[in-house]
Structures are given as C-alpha cells and as structure tokens.
C-alpha positions in Angstrom: -29.3 48.5 -5.3 -32.1 46.1 -4.1 -31.5 42.9 -2.3 -31.9 40.8 -5.5 -29.2 42.8 -7.2 -26.9 42.4 -4.2 -27.4 38.6 -4.3 -26.7 38.5 -8.0 -23.5 40.5 -7.5 -22.3 38.2 -4.7 -23.1 35.1 -6.7 -21.2 36.4 -9.7 -18.2 37.3 -7.4 -18.3 33.7 -6.0 -18.4 32.1 -9.4 -15.5 34.3 -10.5 -13.4 33.3 -7.5 -14.2 29.6 -8.1 -13.1 29.8 -11.7 -9.7 31.2 -10.8 -9.1 29.0 -7.7 -6.5 26.2 -8.0 -8.2 22.8 -8.3 -8.1 20.6 -5.2 -5.8 17.6 -5.3 -8.7 15.3 -5.5 -9.9 17.0 -8.6 -6.7 16.3 -10.5 -6.6 13.8 -13.4 -5.8 10.3 -12.3 -2.2 8.9 -12.3 -1.6 5.9 -14.5 0.8 3.2 -13.4 1.9 1.3 -16.5 2.8 -2.4 -16.0 4.4 -4.3 -18.9 3.0 -7.7 -17.7 -0.3 -9.4 -17.3 -2.4 -9.0 -14.1 -1.4 -11.3 -11.2 2.3 -11.1 -11.6 4.8 -9.6 -9.2 5.0 -6.2 -11.0 1.2 -6.0 -11.3 0.7 -6.9 -7.6 3.2 -4.3 -6.5 1.6 -1.6 -8.7 -1.9 -2.4 -7.2 -0.5 -2.1 -3.7 1.1 1.2 -4.6 -2.1 2.4 -6.3 -4.0 1.8 -3.0 -1.4 3.1 -0.5 -0.2 6.2 -2.5 -3.6 7.8 -2.8 -3.6 9.3 0.7 -0.1 10.9 0.6 -0.9 12.2 -2.8 -3.9 14.1 -1.5 -6.6 11.7 -2.6 -5.5 11.6 -6.2 -6.9 8.6 -8.0 -4.3 6.0 -9.3 -5.1 3.5 -12.1 -3.0 0.4 -12.9 -2.7 0.1 -16.7 -1.5 -3.3 -17.8 0.3 -3.4 -21.2 1.7 -6.9 -21.4 3.9 -7.9 -24.2 7.5 -8.4 -25.5 9.1 -8.5 -22.1 7.7 -5.3 -20.8 8.6 -3.2 -23.9 5.1 -2.2 -24.7 4.8 -0.4 -21.4 8.2 1.2 -21.8 7.2 2.5 -25.2 4.0 3.9 -23.8 5.9 5.6 -21.0 8.3 7.2 -23.5 5.4 8.7 -25.5 3.5 10.0 -22.4 3.7 13.7 -21.4 6.1 14.4 -18.5 3.3 15.9 -16.3 3.4 13.6 -13.3 0.4 11.6 -14.5 2.2 8.6 -16.0 4.7 6.2 -14.4 5.9 2.7 -15.0 6.4 0.0 -12.4 9.0 -2.5 -13.7 11.7 -4.9 -12.5 15.3 -3.9 -13.1 15.8 -6.8 -15.4 13.4 -5.4 -17.9 15.5 -2.3 -18.4 19.0 -3.8 -18.1 18.6 -6.9 -20.2 16.5 -5.3 -22.9 19.0 -2.5 -23.3 21.9 -5.0 -23.5 20.2 -7.4 -25.9 18.4 -5.1 -28.4 19.4 -2.0 -30.3 17.4 1.2 -29.8 15.9 0.7 -33.3 14.2 -2.5 -32.1 13.3 -1.2 -28.6 12.0 2.2 -29.9 13.3 3.9 -26.7 16.6 4.6 -25.1 16.8 3.8 -21.4 19.4 6.5 -20.8 17.5 9.4 -22.4 13.8 8.6 -22.6 13.1 7.9 -18.9 13.4 9.6 -15.5 14.3 7.2 -12.7 12.0 8.0 -9.8 12.9 5.4 -7.1 13.6 1.8 -6.2 10.6 0.4 -4.3 11.3 -3.2 -3.4 14.1 -5.7 -3.6 14.1 -9.5 -3.4 16.6 -12.3 -3.4 17.4 -14.4 -6.5 18.3 -18.0 -5.6 19.3 -21.4 -6.9 16.9 -24.0 -5.8 17.2 -27.8 -6.0 14.8 -30.7 -5.5 15.5 -32.2 -2.1 15.9 -35.7 -3.7 19.4 -34.6 -4.9 20.5 -34.8 -1.3 22.6 -31.6 -1.5 22.3 -28.7 1.0 24.6 -26.0 -0.4 26.4 -24.8 -3.5 29.6 -26.8 -2.9 27.6 -30.0 -2.6 25.7 -29.2 -5.7 28.8 -28.7 -7.7 30.1 -32.1 -6.6 26.7 -33.6 -7.5 26.8 -32.1 -11.0 30.2 -33.5 -11.6 28.9 -36.9 -10.6 25.7 -36.6 -12.6 26.7 -34.6 -15.8 23.7 -35.9 -17.7 21.4 -34.0 -15.3 23.4 -30.7 -15.2 20.4 -28.6 -16.3 18.8 -25.7 -14.6 15.3 -24.2 -15.2 14.7 -20.5 -15.8 11.6 -18.5 -16.6 12.6 -17.8 -20.2 16.0 -16.9 -21.7 17.8 -13.6 -21.7 17.1 -12.5 -18.1 18.9 -12.5 -14.8 17.9 -16.0 -13.8 19.3 -17.3 -17.1 22.6 -15.5 -16.8 23.0 -16.1 -13.0 23.0 -19.8 -13.8 25.6 -19.5 -16.6 27.8 -17.3 -14.4 27.6 -19.7 -11.5 28.6 -22.6 -13.8 31.5 -20.6 -15.1 32.8 -19.7 -11.7 32.3 -23.2 -10.4 34.1 -24.8 -13.4 31.1 -26.9 -14.5 28.9 -27.0 -17.6 25.2 -26.4 -17.1 22.4 -26.1 -19.7 19.5 -23.6 -19.2 16.0 -25.0 -19.8 13.5 -22.2 -20.5 10.0 -22.2 -19.1 7.0 -20.0 -19.6 7.2 -18.5 -16.2 8.0 -19.7 -12.7 4.7 -21.4 -12.2 5.3 -24.3 -14.6 9.0 -24.3 -13.7 8.3 -24.9 -10.0 5.8 -27.6 -10.9 8.5 -29.5 -12.8 11.0 -28.9 -10.1 8.6 -30.4 -7.5 7.9 -33.4 -9.9 11.6 -34.1 -10.5 11.4 -33.4 -14.3 14.2 -30.9 -13.6 16.3 -30.9 -10.5 17.6 -27.4 -10.2 16.4 -23.9 -11.0 17.3 -20.2 -10.8 14.4 -18.0 -9.8 13.0 -15.4 -7.6 13.4 -17.0 -4.1 9.9 -16.2 -3.0 8.4 -18.3 -5.7 9.8 -21.4 -4.0 9.4 -20.4 -0.4 6.4 -22.5 0.6 7.9 -25.6 -1.0 11.2 -25.0 0.8 9.3 -24.8 4.1 7.6 -28.0 3.2 10.9 -29.8 2.7 10.4 -30.5 -1.0 12.9 -28.0 -2.3 16.1 -26.5 -0.9 17.8 -23.2 -1.4 21.5 -23.7 -2.0 22.5 -20.0 -2.3 21.4 -16.5 -3.1 22.9 -14.3 -5.8 23.7 -11.1 -3.9 26.6 -9.6 -2.0 24.9 -10.1 1.3 22.3 -12.4 2.8 18.7 -11.4 2.4 16.7 -10.4 5.6 14.0 -12.6 4.2 16.3 -15.7 4.1 18.9 -15.0 6.8 19.9 -18.7 7.0 20.6 -19.0 3.3 24.3 -18.2 2.4 25.3 -16.2 -0.6 27.0 -17.8 -3.5 30.1 -15.6 -2.7 30.2 -16.9 0.9 30.5 -20.4 -0.5 33.4 -19.6 -2.8 31.4 -18.8 -6.0 31.4 -15.0 -6.4 29.2 -14.5 -9.5 28.9 -10.7 -9.1 25.1 -11.1 -8.9 22.7 -8.9 -7.0 19.2 -8.8 -5.7 16.3 -8.4 -8.0 14.4 -5.2 -7.5 11.5 -3.1 -8.9 11.2 0.6 -9.3 9.2 3.5 -10.6 10.1 5.4 -13.8 8.6 8.4 -15.5 9.0 10.0 -18.9 12.1 12.1 -19.5 12.0 15.7 -18.3 9.7 15.1 -15.5 9.5 18.4 -13.5 11.4 18.4 -10.3 8.3 19.3 -8.3 6.5 16.2 -9.6 9.5 14.0 -9.0 10.0 15.1 -5.4 6.2 14.8 -4.8 6.1 11.2 -5.9 9.4 10.3 -4.1 8.1 11.8 -0.8 4.9 9.8 -1.1 6.8 6.6 -1.8 9.1 7.1 1.2 6.0 7.6 3.4 4.3 4.5 2.2 7.3 2.2 2.3 8.1 3.3 5.9 4.7 2.1 7.1 5.1 -1.0 9.3 1.9 -2.6 7.8 3.3 -2.2 4.2 6.7 -3.6 5.3 5.0 -6.6 6.9 2.7 -7.2 3.9 5.6 -7.1 1.4 7.7 -9.5 3.5 5.1 -12.1 4.4 2.8 -12.0 1.3 5.1 -11.0 -1.5 8.6 -12.2 -0.2 9.9 -8.7 -1.0 11.7 -6.1 1.1 10.4 -2.5 1.1 13.6 -0.9 0.0 13.4 2.8 -1.0 16.3 4.3 -3.0 16.3 7.6 -4.8 16.3 8.0 -8.5 20.0 9.0 -8.5 20.8 5.7 -6.6 18.7 3.8 -9.2 20.7 5.3 -12.1 24.0 4.3 -10.4 22.8 0.8 -9.9 21.6 0.5 -13.5 25.0 1.5 -14.7 26.7 -1.0 -12.5 24.4 -3.8 -13.7 24.9 -2.8 -17.4 28.7 -3.0 -16.9 28.4 -6.3 -15.1 26.0 -8.1 -17.4 27.2 -6.8 -20.7 30.4 -8.9 -20.9 28.5 -12.0 -19.5 25.9 -11.8 -22.2 28.5 -11.2 -24.9 30.6 -14.2 -23.7 27.6 -16.4 -23.7 26.9 -15.9 -27.4 23.2 -15.4 -26.6 21.2 -13.9 -29.4 17.5 -13.1 -28.6 14.6 -13.1 -31.0 13.4 -9.6 -31.9 
C-alpha cells in the first residue's frame, strides 16, 4: 500500500470515528425557557438571568428565552405540555400561575392538568408579598390600619394587579381575619397601581413587596406587614401579619422551573445540579437581592410539589368562600 492509500485509509478511519462519537455538550440543541409573560416582567427577568448563568454548568449549551405572553401564563403552560420530555424545554413561572389557574378553571378550559402534565424541577427564588399604604394615612402597622379603615370605611379599598391571584385573595383574607370589609380594585399590573398609590388615588395595596421598595425608602409609602409565616431577609424590620395578630395563612411568592411530564431522571438531575450551583454563587445572590428584591431560594421538585399541594388546600376554600368567578 503506497503512502496515498495509507492516508486515505487513515482519513476514512477518522471520519468513521467522528460519526460514531457522542456530540459535545456545546453541540446539543438549545434549551428553551418558556415564559408566559411579556419581556421586562419579573418572570422574564429571572429567565434571562438563568439563561446567562446556567450555560456554563450545562457545558456551554445555549439557552433561549421564549416569551409566550397571554391568558395569565396559560399559553406557555400549554406549550410546555405539548413539548417533548427531552430536557430541551422548561417553563419559568410564579407559583400563583399554577395554583390559582388550577383552582379557578377546569382542565377543559386550561387544556392541561397541573398534576399530570408537568414535572416540577425546582423552586428558584422567593419574595415577600406585602400590604403597602400611602404614608399620608399616618398608619405604621396592620393594627393601626385596621383602626384607620374602621374610621374611614368609605376608603376601605385595596389595589391589586388584577383579580384572581394571590394579591387579591391575600387582601380578602386579611379583611376577613381583621373583621373589616375591604373592596379590591384591580389594575393592569403593579406599575399603574404604584402610580395611583403614590398619587393618593388609592391608599392601600397588596403587591410584591419589591415593587414598592424604592418608594418606601423615600418615605412616600409604608409596609404594614408581609404575608408569610416568617419575616423576609429582604425586609427584616417588617413584621408578618401573623405577628400582629392577623394570621391569614399566607406565604411568600416564589418562582420555579417546570418541565413536561415524564422528564428522564438524568435530565431532571442535570438541571437541578446546575440550578443549585448557580443559586449558590454570591454574585447571583447579591444581584437577586439588590436588583430584583428576590431571595435565591433553591428547593427540589419534590418540595415544590408538597408546597403546591399546601397552597391548593389553603386557597381553595378562600376562593370558594369569596364567590369569585373568573372570565374564561
């Protein structure tokens, strides 16, 4: 065999070896993170941070944020249900999307079943939900606010970013426990709600605490309590409603990652390990706390499932007693 034949044989052998070699991690198809809300919101911001930070622990695999806004996050959930369980499609969503949608709509309307169509991967962040008042009310805590409402029943309203979510029902539950009547006033998001709160058009609101933080620091708004069993590390000086004698059974808001049902165990554990690594980074913790008013708070898929069941059991009777009926 001459030297040209030898070279051809070696080249053929190399090509054969390449064809049968496993692809490098960086050659894998990209992972898609579905977000059921428009760009710029809390879920979208978290998804984009994860897309950036997860790439390295996932071996350089590209991650694409895929926004599918509409009907309270349901478009993204439907897309997740229909995706292949191959570790290439996940959904970033707040707990409220899954819990309240499941309680308020039948499966025939949702087109998915939370209990059977998804795999809970992990909780990623948590954040306090709070009642906030305009400083002009002169109240500094929940007990003073209850007294103020009794003295000003014509102003016993609270703002909420839409109806049918945790901020809506936190307010109703607080009113029930406090023995007062309060009327929810829905807004198209926390932006316009905070604007009216600052302007005095409405004097109280239930919202994600971080959305009011800069105005509280400026002295224009005041937190009067957070809806959680324990104080938030982000707001250590703000007491819980339960501490003040108004145990509403509320909890922190949180966001997690979900995959289609029947996700292989290897893919589940791979993503969980990457998330744990990213959320343990001091830079990520600091960024989430200072820029997003969120706590990097990893919990396993099994813990997520237990918490979802607890929230379903808590909010189901509250929603039923309220008589609330959402629009399909």
